[in-house]
C-alpha positions in Angstrom: 100.9 113.1 105.7 97.5 113.5 107.2 97.6 115.4 110.5 94.7 115.7 112.9 95.6 119.2 114.1 93.9 121.4 111.5 93.5 124.6 113.5 94.3 127.7 111.5 97.6 129.3 112.4 98.8 126.3 114.5 102.3 125.0 114.2 102.9 121.6 112.6 103.1 118.9 115.3 104.5 115.6 114.0 103.0 113.7 117.0 99.5 114.6 115.6 100.1 112.7 112.3 97.5 110.1 111.5 99.3 108.6 108.5 102.4 109.2 106.4 103.0 107.9 102.9 105.6 108.8 100.3 104.2 110.5 97.1 105.2 109.7 93.6 105.8 112.9 91.4 105.4 113.1 87.7 104.2 115.2 84.8 100.5 115.5 84.0 99.2 114.8 80.5 97.0 117.9 80.7 97.4 121.5 82.0 95.5 122.0 85.3 94.9 125.7 85.8 93.6 125.1 89.3 94.6 122.4 91.9 92.7 119.2 91.4 92.6 116.8 94.4 90.9 113.4 94.3 90.7 110.4 96.7 89.6 107.0 95.4 88.8 103.6 97.0 90.6 101.3 94.5 90.5 98.0 96.3 89.9 96.2 99.6 91.6 98.3 102.3 93.3 100.6 99.7 92.8 104.3 98.9 94.7 106.5 96.4 95.2 110.2 96.6 96.0 112.2 93.4 96.9 115.9 93.2 97.4 117.8 90.0 98.4 121.4 89.3 99.8 123.0 86.2 101.7 120.2 84.5 102.8 118.5 87.8 101.1 115.5 89.4 101.5 113.7 92.6 99.9 110.5 94.0 100.1 108.3 97.0 98.6 104.9 98.0 97.3 104.2 101.5 96.8 100.6 102.7 94.9 99.6 105.9 97.0 97.3 108.0 
């Protein structure tokens, strides 16, 4: 989820969500000692987000409607 309320210490408010997307979870090919976050424009009206840490990886796709 991407939430527009990013104030430090504020409680999560679901009504402030801009987008929600399920994430796929898997095992990374390499060991990531620090979190690695990347966004990529992969096609017309499509963006991917990837997050890796240790041997875990997660990714989500976002499509403009």
